[in-house]
N, C-alpha and C positions, 0 to 999 in steps of 0.2 A: 100586736096582731101580726096578719100573717100566717104563713105552714110553718107550724112547731117542730121539734124535733121530735118523729116516732120513737113509739118506749122500748122497737129491736131494732133502733138507727137504721131502716129500711130508705128513709132519704137524704142522711149525709151524704156529701158530695163524696166522690170518689179520688178528688184532690184532696179534700180535710185527710185522706184516712190514709193516704200514701203520705202524705205529712205528719198525722200522728207515727204512722210505722216509718219513721225514715231515721238514719243514725247517721250521729254523726263519725268522724273515722275513729275520735279514741273510743269508738260502742253505747255514748251515749247518746240517750233520741234528743234529736232534731226542738222533739217541743220537752219538756222534760212533764213528767206525771207530778200531780201532790202528793202521790205514795199515800192516800186516803180518799174517801166513796167525792169531798166532798170538794171546793177551793179550797185553798191555804195557800200560807206566805211563804216562801222558801226564798233562801239567802243566798247568791253564790258569790266564791272565790275563785279569781283563774289572777295568773301574776300579768304583769303588764312592765317592760320592759322601755327604756328611755336611755342611752347615748347621746354625748354631745364632743366634737372631738372638731378643733382648733389645730389651724397653722397661721403662723406671721412671719412674713420675710420681711426686711430693710435692706434697702440699698440704698449708700451716700459715695457714687463715683464723682474725682476731681478729672473729667475733661480736659483744663485747661486751668493757667489760674485766674479767667477770671468768666469761668465756667463751670457749672454745676449739676447733675444728673443725679435726681434722687428718686425713690421709688419705693411707692409702703404697698404690702398684700396682706390680706386678711381672711381664711375662710374659714365658717363653721358648718357642721356638717352632723344634725340629730338626726338618726334614725330611730325609730320609735315603732314600737308595739303594742298594740289597744286589742285586748280580750271582748271587749262592751263600748259598742257605738253606737247603738240606740240611741236615741235623744233623750228619752226618757229615764226614770229609773227603775222601770219597770221589762228593762230591759233582760235578755239572759244568754251566756255565752252560744259558741259554737260559728261563728261568723266574725274574727277577728282582723283586721286590718292592719297591712305594715305600710308605716310612714316616712316619710325624709323628709326635714325642715331645713331649706340650705342657707346661706350667706354666704357671697364673697364679694368682696372688695378691690379693686388695684386701682393708685396714681402710680401715676411719671409725670415728675416736673420737671423743668430744663429752667435753669435759673441762670443770665448772663450779664453780667457787668459791660455795659459796650465804653459806658467812662465814669467816671469820677461824679456826674449828674446823672447818667441815664443808667435807668437796669432793664430788662425785657425778661417778662417769665411767662411762659409758658407750659400747660395739662393739658391730657390726655387725661380722662377716667372709664373705670365701668364700673357699675353695681350689679346682681345678679341676686333675684331672690324667686326660693324654689319654693313649691310644695308639694307635694306627689305623695300618693296615696293608691296602696294597690287592697283589690276584696279580697277577701280568705273565706265567701258563702262558698261552698262544695258540691253547691245542690244549682241546677238549672230548674226553671219550669217546664220545661219537655220534662224534667224526672217525676214529677209531680202530677203531669197530665195538665197542665194550663197552657196558653196560646201566650207567648211574650208579646210586649208591647213590640218590639224589632228582632224581626226570629234572628240578625245580626247580631244582638247583643245577648251572650244565652246568662250572665248572670241571675241570679233566682229574686223573686221580687220581694218586697219589708213589707211585714204583717204584724198589724197592733191591732189586739184586742183593749178597745180603751178602758184604762184603768185596771187592766190585768198582766199585760202582759205583751210584749212587742218583739219579734224574731225576726234573723234577716239582716241586721247590720242600720244603714242609715244611707242616704241618699247619697253623702258626701265621701261615701266609701272609694271609691275611687274619681281622682283627680289628673292632672298636670298642668298647672299654672305654675307659667315659670312667668320676670319678671326681668328687662333687660335695660338697663338705661347707659346710654354709652353721651361724653361726656367732650367738649371741647374750648381750650378758655385761651386766654393770650390777655396779660394787662403791660402795658408801662409806666415807669414812674417815672422824671423828671421833674429836676430841683435846678433852678434859675434864680439865684437873686432870693427874695421875696417870698416867691412861685414855689411851691411842689404841686405837678401835675401829674395827675393820675389817668389816665384812660382804659380802657378794656372789652373784651366781647368773651362772649359765652353763648354757645351750641348745645342743644339738649337731643338726643334722640330715645322717646320711650315705646317701648315694644311689652308691650304686655298679653302672649297669647294664655285663655280663660277653657280649661275644656273639663269640663266636670260629667263623663259619660256615665257614672254613675244612676241622673236625674231619670234617665233611659227607664231603670230597674221599676221604678211606680210602686208606689207606697198604696197599699191596703187598709182602711181602716174601719174594724167590725163593731159597732155597740155593744156584742153581748160572744159570747161563747159557744153559745147557739146559734147567732150568727153564722162564724166561721164555719163551724159541721152544714151546714145547710150551703152558705153559699150562691144562693141563684137570683137571678135577675128580676130587678120590678114587669109587672104588665107591663105593656105599651100604653100612653093615652089613651089611643083610638079605644083600646080593648077594656080601658075600664069605667068611660063616658060612655060605653053600651055597653055594660054588663056582662061582657064575656067570659071576665079574666075575675074571677074572684078569690073569695077563701077558701069556698066549696069548691071551683072548678079552678086550678091556680094552672095548672097544666105541669109546664117546668120550671113556673116563677114560684116569687113568693102569693100570689095572688091579691097584694096591693100595688101600689104605686112606685113602694118605696123597694129597693135591692138589700138582700141582707150585705151587701158591699154602701157600705157608707161614704164615704170620696176615698176616690183615687189621686193621688197625690202625684203631682212629679211625673205623670205619664205620655212620658214623653218620648214623640214618634222621631227618631234623624239618624241622620247617618252611622254607620259601626263606632266610630268615637263620640258621641254625642252632637253635640251645638257648639261647633268651637269657633269662638271670638280670636279674631287677630288685629286687637285696638295696637294705636298704633296714636301718637302725638308727639308734635316736636315746640320745644322752646328757644326764648336765645332774646339776649338782652343785650346794651352797652349803656357804656357809660363814660364820661368823661368828668372830672372835677381839679376844685386848684383849692387851695390851699393857700389864703393869703397873708403874708404875716406882718400888717397895719404897722404894730408897734410889739413896744415887747407884753404889751401885757394885752393886747388882742389881734385876735386871725380872724378872717373871713373865710368862710369854707363856700366855694360856689361849687353846684354842679348843674347836673344835667343824666340822664336817665331815660330811658327807652327798653320796652319790654313787647315781647310776642309771647302770644298763650295760644299754642294752634287748636282746634277744635279736635275735637277723638274721632278716628274715624276706622271701620271697621274691614280689612285687610279679604276676608272671606265672604261679605257681604252681608251679614246675620243683623246686623245694628242699624235699627231702622226706627221717625219716629213721629211725631205727627206735627202738622199745618192748621189749627185751630180752625183759623178761617175756613179755611176749604173741606171740611170736616165734614158727612151728612146730616143732613136732621137727627134725631133721635126717630120718628117715627119709619128710615131706613133700617133701624138694626133689628134684626128678630128679638121676640123676645119669648117662642117655644120654639120646640126642635121643630126640624122639618128638611123639605129640597130647598128656600128660599134664601140664595147666598150671599153672605155675608155682604154688608157695604163698608167697602176700603176706600172710600174719599177721604181724603187727607190725608195718609199716610206716605211716608217719606220715606224709599229707601234709599241706597245708596248706586254712588253713577255705576258699579264695580257688579251689580245685583244679578246683572244679566248671565256672567258670565260662570255664573253658579247655579241659575234656577232661572226657571219658565220664565217668559215677558210677564209682570203684575198686573191686576185683576183693572179694568178699567177703575178711573178714579186714583190710580198709586200717580202721585208726583216722584218724579225720578232728580234724585240733585244732581249737579253739576258737576263737573269733575273736579271742578276746584273745590267742590263746596262738601266738605265731610261731615258728618250728620255729628249735632250734637246728641249728646245722653248724660243723664244725672251719674253714672262711674266715671271714672276717671282715675287710673294709677295711683297711687301714691307712694312717691317717692322725697328722695330723703340725696340732697347730696356727701358725696366720698369728705 
């Protein structure tokens, strides 16, 4: 239903025309032709490259007859070039991505033989994991006559014609995602008669900065090529109910309540760098253990361990949660578009929220300075 493409093409959207006429730097069309009067399946071949560079360094230094310093270092840098980044097999070339995946690990350990029965071992270590992608989309929305979701973010949007073609890349084409982990540990071992006592402490600080700026691109889906060509909005609900917007009198709409754009995914408005998270958390533990040799056949192992797993927080105040018992009733949540503001009762924001944003709406709770916000996402980590 709705407005159909006119036989003379007079109602084709200027945006669609601009996109059909756009050419890539190599001279090919951004939206390739089928080469016939109808639709056909085309196969594309474009090179993709992946390289991995590794460096390893080890050091062992004898500080004194009783003290040893040892270090281990390894880094892996893997640059890649992706010709196709659309999330489906119907993607077309033209919007490549340059990417880098990197791992770096470093450990420094000091071993001190204090006496024949006492040994101390101290360790500092560092681990960094990085994912970085940069988009290669040569177009901006303004070149096509479109208004960007965020005027400060100029990379063009993503377009999908369901079951036919996808062009513009993907929402993961611009990512800066470094994870840094710092650890300090110290342990001591003491042998005395039948006892072998070990005790130690470890502290870890995790920093996970997550910036997916390309979420602001917006991903537009169309159910058909005709919908893409027309690209109109649906009628306002009141106009549909009042009968002033119909297929016979559509104005600049589809003449129905439905838009030609079936969905706009990831149409996120944020700062020029996207929604940035600076997740932080800390963990620590200590232990004491005693191996008691009762006789040649029996050894008892006795120990005590304490752990602290810190709750995750966001240094930029972008991570929130819900206090379910304080949530507003369902009747307070709007069910149709309108001017009534949403009910935010029960939402919890970090203590540093007002450092970056205006005061939250009524009903929103603020965590205390010592109460980070918990969330289902946590950094994945492994110790070197």
